[in-house]
N, CA and C of each residue as an Amber inpcrd file, in Angstrom:
protein
   594
  14.8180000 -22.6010000  42.4470000  16.2660000 -22.5030000  42.6300000
  16.5640000 -22.3340000  44.1140000  17.4250000 -23.1890000  44.6550000
  17.7280000 -23.0550000  46.0810000  18.7910000 -21.9850000  46.3070000
  18.9360000 -21.5740000  47.5770000  19.8400000 -20.4730000  47.9110000
  21.2940000 -20.8150000  47.5930000  21.6620000 -22.0770000  47.8080000
  23.0460000 -22.4720000  47.5370000  23.3850000 -22.2700000  46.0580000
  22.4780000 -22.6780000  45.1770000  22.7190000 -22.5100000  43.7400000
  22.7650000 -21.0320000  43.3660000  21.8460000 -20.2200000  43.9250000
  21.8190000 -18.8030000  43.6160000  23.1360000 -18.1400000  44.0160000
  23.6640000 -18.5170000  45.1710000  24.9060000 -17.9090000  45.6370000
  26.0990000 -18.3020000  44.7800000  25.9810000 -19.4320000  44.0410000
  27.1050000 -19.8690000  43.2350000  27.0670000 -19.2890000  41.8170000
  26.0080000 -18.5490000  41.4720000  25.9270000 -17.9580000  40.1510000
  26.9960000 -16.8860000  39.9710000  27.5750000 -16.7650000  38.7870000
  28.4960000 -15.6560000  38.5270000  27.7800000 -14.3220000  38.7320000
  28.4860000 -13.3450000  39.2540000  27.8800000 -12.0520000  39.5440000
  28.3490000 -10.9970000  38.5470000  27.4120000 -10.1270000  38.1940000
  27.6590000  -9.1000000  37.1800000  27.1880000  -7.7590000  37.7210000
  27.9320000  -6.7080000  37.4070000  27.4950000  -5.3510000  37.7310000
  27.6190000  -4.5000000  36.4680000  26.4980000  -3.9080000  36.0450000
  26.4830000  -2.9740000  34.9180000  26.3640000  -1.5820000  35.5320000
  27.3750000  -0.7560000  35.3060000  27.4910000   0.5190000  36.0030000
  27.4770000   1.6770000  35.0120000  26.5610000   2.6190000  35.2030000
  26.5610000   3.8500000  34.4350000  27.3270000   4.9220000  35.1800000
  28.3120000   5.5270000  34.5270000  29.1000000   6.6050000  35.1200000
  28.8630000   7.8960000  34.3570000  28.8790000   9.0180000  35.0610000
  28.7740000  10.3070000  34.3960000  27.9470000  11.2890000  35.1880000
  28.1670000  12.5620000  34.8990000  27.4630000  13.6600000  35.5540000
  26.3010000  14.0890000  34.6600000  25.0760000  13.8470000  35.1050000
  23.9010000  14.1200000  34.2740000  23.6750000  15.6070000  34.0290000
  24.3510000  16.4590000  34.7790000  24.2070000  17.9090000  34.5880000
  25.2160000  18.4640000  33.5850000  26.0840000  17.5860000  33.0710000
  27.1540000  18.0250000  32.1700000  26.9530000  17.4890000  30.7530000
  25.7880000  17.7190000  30.1970000  25.5170000  17.3520000  28.8080000
  25.7030000  15.8750000  28.5330000  26.5080000  15.5640000  27.5280000
  26.6940000  14.1820000  27.1000000  27.4500000  13.3350000  28.1150000
  28.0090000  13.9510000  29.1430000  28.6420000  13.1790000  30.2070000
  27.5960000  12.3390000  30.9430000  26.3180000  12.6610000  30.7770000
  25.2390000  11.8860000  31.3870000  24.8740000  10.6420000  30.6050000
  25.6760000  10.2920000  29.6060000  25.3840000   9.1180000  28.7710000
  25.2900000   7.8300000  29.5840000  26.2140000   7.6140000  30.5040000
  26.2130000   6.3730000  31.2920000  24.9220000   6.1800000  32.0590000
  24.4990000   7.1720000  32.8740000  23.2170000   7.0490000  33.5700000
  22.0310000   6.8660000  32.6190000  22.0460000   7.5660000  31.4780000
  20.9650000   7.4170000  30.5000000  20.8910000   5.9840000  29.9840000
  22.0130000   5.4270000  29.5720000  22.0200000   4.0960000  28.9700000
  21.6280000   3.0090000  29.9640000  22.1090000   3.1020000  31.2130000
  21.7430000   2.0440000  32.1700000  20.2810000   2.1510000  32.5970000
  19.7270000   3.3590000  32.6180000  18.3000000   3.4900000  32.9150000
  17.4660000   2.9000000  31.7840000  17.8950000   3.1370000  30.5780000
  17.2150000   2.5530000  29.4150000  17.3080000   1.0260000  29.4530000
  18.4750000   0.5050000  29.7860000  18.6550000  -0.9440000  29.9260000
  17.7160000  -1.5080000  30.9910000  17.6800000  -0.8670000  32.1430000
  16.8410000  -1.3350000  33.2490000  15.3680000  -1.3750000  32.8660000
  14.9290000  -0.3670000  32.1100000  13.5180000  -0.2680000  31.7400000
  13.1320000  -1.2240000  30.6210000  14.0530000  -1.5380000  29.7290000
  13.7220000  -2.3390000  28.5540000  14.0160000  -3.8240000  28.7060000
  14.8620000  -4.2000000  29.6870000  15.2560000  -5.5930000  29.8410000
  15.0760000  -6.0660000  31.2740000  14.7260000  -7.3160000  31.3970000
  14.6600000  -7.9800000  32.6970000  15.8170000  -8.9550000  32.7540000
  16.6940000  -8.7500000  33.7300000  17.9000000  -9.5670000  33.8370000
  17.8310000 -10.4460000  35.0790000  18.6890000 -11.4550000  35.1130000
  18.7260000 -12.3590000  36.2510000  19.0760000 -11.6520000  37.5450000
  18.7680000 -12.2960000  38.6730000  18.9900000 -11.6880000  39.9840000
  20.4690000 -11.4980000  40.3040000  21.3390000 -12.1560000  39.5630000
  22.7790000 -12.0050000  39.7850000  23.3750000 -10.8370000  39.0050000
  22.5210000 -10.0450000  38.3180000  22.9890000  -8.8990000  37.5350000
  22.4700000  -7.6170000  38.1660000  23.3850000  -6.7870000  38.6640000
  23.0310000  -5.4740000  39.2000000  23.1610000  -4.4380000  38.0920000
  22.2130000  -3.5040000  38.0210000  22.2680000  -2.3960000  37.0650000
  22.2150000  -1.1180000  37.8830000  23.3050000  -0.3330000  37.8590000
  23.4440000   0.7970000  38.7680000  23.8630000   2.0710000  38.0470000
  23.2760000   3.1820000  38.4500000  23.7290000   4.5210000  38.0520000
  24.5230000   5.0530000  39.2370000  25.8330000   5.2160000  39.0640000
  26.6880000   5.6440000  40.1770000  27.1850000   7.0750000  40.0550000
  26.7980000   7.7960000  39.0180000  27.2510000   9.1820000  38.8960000
  28.7460000   9.2470000  38.6690000  29.4470000  10.0410000  39.4720000
  30.9090000  10.1880000  39.3570000  31.5410000   9.7870000  40.6920000
  31.7270000   8.4980000  40.9300000  32.0940000   8.0200000  42.2640000
  33.5680000   8.0760000  42.6190000  34.4730000   8.2250000  41.6480000
  35.8920000   8.1920000  41.9740000  36.2630000   6.8510000  42.5850000
  37.0860000   6.8510000  43.6610000  37.4880000   5.5980000  44.2890000
  36.3290000   4.9140000  45.0040000  35.2120000   5.6260000  45.2220000
  34.0350000   4.9830000  45.7980000  33.4280000   3.9640000  44.8460000
  33.9410000   3.8910000  43.6210000  33.5220000   2.8680000  42.6690000
  33.9960000   1.4790000  43.0970000  35.0960000   1.4100000  43.8120000
  35.7400000   0.1380000  44.1340000  34.8020000  -0.8990000  44.7690000
  33.9600000  -0.5600000  45.7480000  33.0970000  -1.5900000  46.3500000
  32.1390000  -2.2460000  45.3530000  31.7730000  -1.5320000  44.2970000
  30.8480000  -2.0990000  43.3080000  31.5520000  -3.0620000  42.3500000
  32.8750000  -2.9920000  42.3110000  33.6690000  -3.8800000  41.4680000
  34.1540000  -5.1070000  42.2290000  34.1150000  -5.0270000  43.5340000
  34.7220000  -6.0050000  44.4340000  34.1370000  -7.4070000  44.2220000
  34.9920000  -8.3480000  43.8470000  34.6050000  -9.7500000  43.7800000
  33.6580000 -10.1310000  42.6580000  33.4190000  -9.2410000  41.7130000
  32.4830000  -9.5420000  40.6280000  33.1630000 -10.4170000  39.5640000
  32.3520000 -11.1990000  38.8620000  32.8610000 -11.9790000  37.7390000
  32.9730000 -11.1180000  36.4810000  32.0030000 -10.2190000  36.3020000
  32.0010000  -9.3370000  35.1350000  31.4890000  -7.9670000  35.5480000
  32.2010000  -6.9330000  35.1320000  31.7420000  -5.5540000  35.3210000
  31.6690000  -4.9080000  33.9500000  30.5150000  -4.3090000  33.6450000
  30.3390000  -3.5570000  32.4090000  30.1780000  -2.0930000  32.7960000
  31.1150000  -1.2610000  32.3870000  31.0920000   0.1710000  32.6690000
  30.5320000   0.8850000  31.4390000  29.5850000   1.7820000  31.6480000
  28.9850000   2.5510000  30.5540000  29.2840000   4.0180000  30.8260000
  29.9650000   4.6810000  29.8660000  30.4480000   6.0280000  30.1480000
  30.7490000   6.7580000  28.8330000  30.8620000   8.0700000  28.9170000
  31.4160000   8.8560000  27.8140000  32.9270000   8.6590000  27.8300000
  33.5230000   8.5520000  26.6550000  34.9670000   8.3220000  26.5690000
  35.6040000   9.3480000  25.6420000  36.8540000   9.6270000  25.8990000
  37.6270000  10.4880000  25.0190000  38.3330000   9.5950000  24.0140000
  37.9540000   9.7030000  22.7580000  38.5460000   8.8540000  21.7180000
  38.4040000   9.5530000  20.3760000  39.2280000   9.1650000  19.4270000
  39.1070000   9.6900000  18.0740000  37.8620000   9.1010000  17.4250000
  37.1490000   9.9190000  16.6900000  35.9700000   9.4270000  15.9980000
  34.8370000  10.4310000  16.0380000  33.7530000  10.0550000  15.4000000
  32.5880000  10.9180000  15.2830000  31.7590000  10.8920000  16.5700000
  31.3150000  12.0520000  17.0680000  30.4410000  12.0480000  18.2500000
  29.2310000  11.1490000  18.0380000  28.8930000  10.4090000  19.0840000
  27.7740000   9.4850000  19.0130000  28.1850000   8.0710000  18.6600000
  29.4670000   7.8690000  18.3100000  29.9380000   6.5130000  18.0030000
  30.0630000   5.7280000  19.3030000  29.4930000   4.5350000  19.3190000
  29.5600000   3.6450000  20.4820000  30.6590000   2.6290000  20.2440000
  31.5200000   2.4710000  21.2420000  32.6220000   1.5150000  21.1410000
  32.6500000   0.6410000  22.3800000  33.1080000  -0.5900000  22.1840000
  33.2650000  -1.5230000  23.2930000  34.7470000  -1.8110000  23.4790000
  35.2300000  -1.6450000  24.7150000  36.6430000  -1.7970000  25.0230000
  36.8430000  -2.8890000  26.0690000  37.9970000  -3.5150000  26.0070000
  38.4300000  -4.4530000  27.0370000  39.3380000  -3.7140000  28.0060000
  39.5840000  -4.3110000  29.1310000  40.3680000  -3.6450000  30.1770000
  41.7600000  -3.2590000  29.7010000  42.3720000  -4.0630000  28.8640000
  43.7240000  -3.7570000  28.3860000  43.7660000  -2.4440000  27.6120000
  42.6520000  -2.0550000  26.9710000  42.6210000  -0.8080000  26.2120000
  42.8120000   0.4020000  27.1130000  42.0890000   0.4480000  28.2550000
  42.2300000   1.6540000  29.0680000  43.4230000   1.6100000  29.9990000
  44.0120000   0.4430000  30.2510000  45.2790000   0.4120000  30.9740000
  46.3980000   0.9980000  30.1260000  46.2190000   0.9510000  28.8090000
  47.2030000   1.5360000  27.8960000  46.8790000   2.9880000  27.5670000
  45.9860000   3.5970000  28.3480000  45.5880000   5.0120000  28.2100000
  44.9100000   5.3080000  26.8860000  44.3500000   4.3120000  26.2450000
  43.6310000   4.5640000  25.0020000  42.2170000   5.0630000  25.2670000
  41.7180000   4.8310000  26.4890000  40.3320000   5.1650000  26.7860000
  40.2370000   5.8890000  28.1180000  40.5520000   7.1950000  28.1750000
  40.3590000   7.9080000  29.4300000  38.8670000   8.1100000  29.6860000
  38.3540000   7.4910000  30.7440000  36.9310000   7.6170000  31.0330000
  36.6300000   9.0010000  31.5610000  35.4900000   9.5250000  31.2100000
  35.1350000  10.8980000  31.5100000  34.4400000  10.9730000  32.8720000
  35.2380000  11.1880000  33.9320000  34.6870000  11.4730000  35.2450000
  34.8940000  12.9610000  35.5060000  34.5190000  13.4250000  36.7060000
  34.7680000  14.8230000  37.0120000  36.2700000  15.0570000  37.0830000
  36.6920000  16.2910000  36.8920000  38.1010000  16.6000000  36.7910000
  38.9160000  16.2350000  38.0100000  38.2970000  16.1680000  39.2020000
  39.0640000  15.8990000  40.4100000  38.9420000  14.4560000  40.8810000
  38.1950000  13.6240000  40.1830000  37.9950000  12.2430000  40.6110000
  39.0150000  11.3120000  39.9790000  39.5170000  10.3400000  40.7560000
  40.3060000   9.2880000  40.1300000  39.3950000   8.4280000  39.2670000
  39.9650000   7.7210000  38.3230000  39.1530000   6.9650000  37.3840000
  39.1060000   5.4860000  37.6770000  38.5420000   4.7600000  36.7190000
  38.3620000   3.3240000  36.8400000  39.6730000   2.5720000  37.0710000
  40.7640000   2.8630000  36.3560000  41.9940000   2.0980000  36.6040000
  42.4610000   2.1660000  38.0630000  42.3090000   3.3380000  38.6930000
  42.7220000   3.4810000  40.0870000  41.8450000   2.6450000  41.0090000
  40.5240000   2.6310000  40.7510000  39.6110000   1.8330000  41.5690000
  39.9200000   0.3430000  41.4190000  40.2100000  -0.0870000  40.1920000
  40.5610000  -1.4890000  39.9660000  41.8570000  -1.8570000  40.6840000
  42.8450000  -0.9700000  40.6020000  44.1270000  -1.2420000  41.2600000
  43.9270000  -1.3910000  42.7680000  43.0630000  -0.5730000  43.3350000
  42.8090000  -0.6140000  44.7790000  42.2840000  -1.9790000  45.2200000
  41.2810000  -2.5120000  44.5130000  40.7180000  -3.7930000  44.9590000
  41.5550000  -4.9920000  44.5190000  42.3690000  -4.8080000  43.4940000
  43.2400000  -5.9170000  43.0960000  44.3880000  -6.0930000  44.0970000
  44.6930000  -5.0580000  44.8540000  45.7140000  -5.1840000  45.8970000
  45.3010000  -6.2110000  46.9410000  43.9890000  -6.3760000  47.1270000
  43.4980000  -7.3550000  48.1070000  42.9860000  -8.6170000  47.4210000
  43.2550000  -8.7500000  46.1190000  42.9240000  -9.9700000  45.4050000
  41.4510000 -10.1820000  45.1160000  40.6460000  -9.1000000  45.0670000
  39.2130000  -9.2660000  44.8420000  38.7060000  -8.4380000  43.6710000
  39.5630000  -8.1950000  42.6950000  39.1300000  -7.4820000  41.5010000
  38.2280000  -8.3360000  40.6390000  37.4490000  -7.7140000  39.7600000
  36.5700000  -8.4800000  38.8780000  37.3750000  -9.3300000  37.9050000
  36.7840000 -10.4600000  37.4980000  37.4500000 -11.3420000  36.5450000
  37.5630000 -10.6980000  35.1700000  36.5640000  -9.9000000  34.7980000
  36.5620000  -9.2580000  33.4800000  35.8960000  -7.8960000  33.5800000
  36.4700000  -6.9240000  32.8820000  35.8960000  -5.5840000  32.8080000
  35.7400000  -5.2150000  31.3390000  34.5390000  -4.7550000  30.9930000
  34.2450000  -4.2880000  29.6380000  33.7060000  -2.8690000  29.7680000
  34.1390000  -1.9880000  28.8790000  33.6360000  -0.6160000  28.8520000
  32.8420000  -0.4180000  27.5700000  31.5900000   0.0220000  27.7170000
  30.7830000   0.4310000  26.5780000  30.7380000   1.9550000  26.6340000
  31.4020000   2.5970000  25.6820000  31.5480000   4.0470000  25.7310000
  30.9980000   4.7270000  24.4980000  30.6820000   6.0010000  24.6560000
  30.2520000   6.8210000  23.5310000  31.1850000   8.0200000  23.4320000
  31.4450000   8.4530000  22.2130000  32.1880000   9.6950000  22.0020000
  31.1900000  10.8360000  22.1250000  31.3830000  11.7300000  23.1050000
  30.3950000  12.7870000  23.3290000  30.5060000  13.9160000  22.3130000
  29.4260000  14.6400000  22.1660000  29.4170000  15.8280000  21.3070000
  29.7370000  17.0670000  22.1240000  29.1230000  17.1830000  23.3130000
  29.3290000  18.3570000  24.1550000  29.0780000  17.9940000  25.6170000
  30.0180000  18.3670000  26.4810000  29.8870000  18.1030000  27.9190000
  29.9740000  19.4270000  28.6710000  28.9490000  20.2620000  28.5140000
  28.9170000  21.5590000  29.1820000  27.7900000  21.5580000  30.1950000
  27.9880000  22.3070000  31.2580000  27.0020000  22.3400000  32.3390000
  25.6540000  22.8330000  31.8200000  24.6040000  22.0680000  32.1050000
  23.2550000  22.4600000  31.7350000  22.9300000  22.3160000  30.2710000
  23.8460000  21.7160000  29.4960000  23.6320000  21.6360000  28.0590000
  22.6530000  20.5700000  27.6190000  22.3660000  19.6040000  28.4730000
  21.4750000  18.5170000  28.0950000  22.1720000  17.5210000  27.1840000
  21.5840000  16.3480000  27.0720000  22.1200000  15.3050000  26.1940000
  21.8810000  15.7040000  24.7390000  22.9000000  15.6130000  23.9140000
  22.7320000  15.9330000  22.4950000  21.8790000  14.8570000  21.8170000
  21.2470000  15.2220000  20.7240000  20.4140000  14.2570000  19.9970000
  21.2620000  13.1030000  19.4730000  22.5190000  13.3860000  19.1410000
  23.4220000  12.3530000  18.6480000  23.6770000  11.2890000  19.7040000
  23.9710000  11.7220000  20.9180000  24.2590000  10.7880000  22.0040000
  22.9730000  10.1400000  22.5180000  21.8720000  10.8660000  22.4870000
  20.5850000  10.2770000  22.8560000  20.2810000   9.0830000  21.9500000
  20.4710000   9.2550000  20.6470000  20.2490000   8.1580000  19.6990000
  21.2190000   7.0120000  19.9530000  22.4550000   7.3460000  20.3350000
  23.4740000   6.3200000  20.5540000  23.1700000   5.4370000  21.7480000
  22.3290000   5.9060000  22.6650000  22.0300000   5.1040000  23.8580000
  21.3870000   3.7690000  23.4950000  20.6170000   3.7180000  22.4140000
  20.0230000   2.4490000  21.9790000  21.0950000   1.4630000  21.5380000
  22.1140000   1.9620000  20.8400000  23.2180000   1.0980000  20.4250000
  24.0070000   0.6140000  21.6350000  24.1580000   1.4740000  22.6220000
  24.8700000   1.0750000  23.8330000  24.1350000  -0.0620000  24.5320000
  22.8180000   0.0490000  24.6400000  22.0320000  -1.0190000  25.2610000
  22.2010000  -2.3180000  24.4770000  22.1630000  -2.2440000  23.1500000
  22.3780000  -3.4360000  22.3190000  23.7420000  -4.0620000  22.6160000
  24.7770000  -3.2160000  22.7410000  26.1240000  -3.7190000  23.0070000
  26.2190000  -4.3740000  24.3790000  25.5840000  -3.7550000  25.3790000
  25.5910000  -4.3330000  26.7310000  24.9310000  -5.7070000  26.7160000
  23.7730000  -5.7930000  26.0940000  23.0520000  -7.0660000  26.0230000
  23.8830000  -8.1110000  25.2940000  24.5640000  -7.7140000  24.2310000
  25.4250000  -8.6480000  23.4970000  26.5470000  -9.1680000  24.3860000
  27.1900000  -8.2660000  25.1420000  28.2630000  -8.6780000  26.0580000
  27.7260000  -9.6910000  27.0690000  26.5600000  -9.4160000  27.6480000
  25.9940000 -10.3120000  28.6630000  25.6060000 -11.6580000  28.0680000
  24.9460000 -11.6280000  26.9340000  24.4850000 -12.8890000  26.3250000
  25.6420000 -13.7450000  25.8350000  26.6920000 -13.1140000  25.3150000
  27.8640000 -13.8790000  24.8630000  28.5080000 -14.6520000  26.0060000
  28.3240000 -14.1670000  27.2290000  28.9040000 -14.8130000  28.4030000
  27.8780000 -15.6690000  29.1410000  26.7180000 -15.8570000  28.5210000
  25.7230000 -16.7760000  29.0660000  24.7900000 -16.2010000  30.1070000
  24.7480000 -14.8670000  30.2470000  23.8690000 -14.2630000  31.2460000
  22.4820000 -14.0190000  30.6700000  21.4980000 -14.1460000  31.5320000
  20.0930000 -14.1080000  31.1270000  19.5360000 -12.6860000  31.1930000
  19.2090000 -12.1220000  30.0450000  18.5350000 -10.8220000  29.9590000
  17.4790000 -10.9190000  28.8700000  16.2410000 -10.6440000  29.2360000
  15.1410000 -10.7510000  28.2740000  14.4630000  -9.4020000  28.1030000
  14.1380000  -9.0940000  26.8700000  13.4530000  -7.8310000  26.5940000
  12.0680000  -7.8660000  27.2180000  11.7180000  -6.7890000  27.9040000
  10.4010000  -6.7030000  28.5450000   9.3210000  -6.5310000  27.4780000
   8.2150000  -7.2290000  27.6600000   7.0750000  -7.0560000  26.7570000
   6.5110000  -5.6460000  26.9080000   6.4470000  -5.1710000  28.1480000
   5.9780000  -3.8160000  28.4430000   7.0930000  -3.0910000  29.1820000
   7.8760000  -2.2560000  28.4820000   8.9760000  -1.5400000  29.1460000
   8.4760000  -0.6940000  30.3170000   9.3050000  -0.6060000  31.3530000
   8.9900000   0.2360000  32.4940000   9.2340000   1.7000000  32.1310000
   8.5120000   2.6300000  32.7800000   8.7740000   4.0490000  32.5120000
  10.1600000   4.4490000  33.0180000  10.8650000   5.2250000  32.2160000
  12.2220000   5.6510000  32.5730000  12.1830000   6.9030000  33.4360000
  13.0770000   6.9560000  34.4170000  13.2160000   8.1370000  35.2600000
  14.4270000   8.9380000  34.7760000  14.1860000   9.8350000  33.8280000
  15.2540000  10.6470000  33.2400000  14.9900000  12.1170000  33.5610000
  14.9830000  12.4310000  34.8250000  14.6060000  13.7560000  35.3140000
  15.5210000  14.8640000  34.8170000  16.7230000  14.5030000  34.3960000
  17.7140000  15.5220000  34.0270000  17.6480000  15.9630000  32.5660000
  16.8190000  15.3210000  31.7520000  16.7660000  15.7160000  30.3480000
  16.3610000  17.1730000  30.2020000  16.8210000  17.8010000  29.1520000
  16.6540000  19.2480000  28.9680000  15.1990000  19.6950000  29.0100000
  14.2740000  18.8340000  28.5580000  12.8740000  19.2510000  28.5360000
  12.1800000  19.0550000  29.8750000  12.9070000  18.4950000  30.8560000
  12.3580000  18.3530000  32.2010000  11.3760000  17.2070000  32.3570000
  11.2340000  16.3580000  31.3610000  10.2990000  15.2460000  31.4750000
  11.0340000  13.9800000  31.8720000  10.2940000  12.9960000  32.3450000
  10.8900000  11.7090000  32.6880000  10.5000000  10.6500000  31.6690000
   9.9290000  11.0660000  30.5460000   9.5210000  10.1200000  29.5180000
  10.6070000  10.0190000  28.4580000  11.0410000   8.8070000  28.1990000
  12.0980000   8.6090000  27.2200000  11.4620000   8.4070000  25.8540000
  11.8410000   9.2320000  24.9020000  11.3680000   9.0740000  23.5240000
  12.3470000   8.1800000  22.7900000  11.8600000   7.0780000  22.2680000
  12.7220000   6.1190000  21.5820000  13.3390000   6.7570000  20.3460000
  14.6750000   6.9210000  20.3030000  15.2890000   7.5310000  19.1230000
  15.4270000   6.5250000  17.9960000  15.5720000   7.0460000  16.7930000
  15.8720000   6.1880000  15.6480000  17.2880000   5.6610000  15.8040000
  17.5260000   4.4420000  15.3740000  18.8430000   3.8350000  15.4980000
  19.6400000   4.1290000  14.2330000  20.3380000   5.2680000  14.2400000
  21.0410000   5.6970000  13.0360000  22.5420000   5.7800000  13.2290000
  23.0280000   5.5610000  14.4700000  24.4590000   5.7420000  14.7420000
  25.1490000   4.3980000  14.6890000  26.1990000   4.2490000  13.8910000
  26.8750000   2.9420000  13.8080000  27.6390000   2.6300000  15.0740000
  27.6490000   1.3710000  15.4520000  28.4510000   0.9270000  16.5930000
  29.7970000   0.4420000  16.0870000  30.8330000   0.6750000  16.8690000
  32.1700000   0.2320000  16.4940000  32.7720000  -0.5380000  17.6580000
  33.5680000  -1.5390000  17.3650000  34.2120000  -2.3500000  18.4030000
  35.7190000  -2.2300000  18.2530000  36.3770000  -2.2120000  19.4170000
  37.8440000  -2.1960000  19.4170000  38.3260000  -3.4940000  20.0010000
């Protein structure tokens, strides 16, 4: 593939948001790390753990064709339920993304870059309903299990739009230093939590 063709490929950014020290709020970083370790994606797909960036999120959205945000969301439903939202859902305040209390959220970051005409063409949010977001509480078993469904949903979103992501024959070791047991080894949970789409 020559450089000219590579530069013309649609660009994608998969972003995990959340504070890993605040229990289930660490869902976004957990899910994108799991995605990175289990799948090999094309060079035009960035997979990033950004923590709680506030308006510093804007540069990662700038000029992208597709942005997939992975985060804990405030929504009605059972903890551990994974839902996929379109941008219109959170502009209507149906999906307040869980950032730190003093940070502006995704809609503000999008508005900032759209003022200069370089917002992403499409934004999708893959969110989980958290069980508990308390300091030092660790990821709940419910949300830990839900991370597998989130990865499935992310891959489905990418593949439906023609992006190349292949499951690794030998998954890479995950760096999950914040888990309650202090290990960086991810134990594959059973897939028992239903996924829901909006």
